[in-house]
N, C-alpha and C positions, 0 to 999 in steps of 0.2 A: 293798425289793420296790418296784419300780414298779407302780404301779396304774393302769391306765386306767378312766376312768369317763366314759361317753357322756352326753350332755347332755338332747338332746332325747327325750323318753319313758321317760327311766332319772332322770336327777338331776331334771328337770322334774315327776316323779310322787307325789316325795315329800322335797322339799329340806330339811326338817327330818331326815330320817332319815339322808338321806348327809351333811349339814352334820355331825352327830353322827358317822357314819362317818369321815369325812375329817380330825377333829381328833383322833380315837382313833387312826387307823392313822398319822398324823404323829408322838401322842405315842410312840408303840410305835417309831418312827423309819421309818415308810415314806415314801415319797413317791406323791402321788395327783397326777394330771394329768387334765384333763377333754379328751378327744379326742372330735370332732365334724366331722360332714361339712358343715359349714358352711362358705363363703366367709370369708375375714379381713373381708370387706366387711358381714358379717353378724354383728358382735360380739354376743359373751357378756359381760355386763358386771356387776361386783356379786360376785363371785366372789374369792377371795382364794388361788388355787390357778392354777397355769399352766393356759390353755387350748391345744391343739393343731388347727387347722384342716388338715383333709384336704383341702378345697376339692372334695370329692364323688368324692375318690379313697379306695381301699380304705386302712382305718385300719392293718390291721395292719403295713404298712411304713412308717408316719409315725412311730412310735415303739418303742423295745425293751421296751415293758412285757411282764410277768411273768405279769399277771392283769389280764384284760378283763372288765369288766362294761358289759353291751349289753342292750337289749331287742330288738335286731336284729342277731344275732351274724352274720348274712351277710353285712353291710356291713364285717365286718374283713376279707372277703377278697376283696371284689367292690364296684367304686363305684357309683354311684348317678347317678341322671338330673339 
């Protein structure tokens, strides 16, 4: 299963929790990717998983995740300013 995890406001709210979650999900055979509305010119560094940059576009169309974890779920379906 592919799990999309938001970065700003979700991962950053408790990195220790999400690092544990990511490690356990991988151990169980799942794939976790960071989905962020940032532009690639605003890089996220220091993570050992793929980061998908949507460049302020709605996240949902940018990857075929089965599960989305996001503190602002409206941005799954709408772009940002």
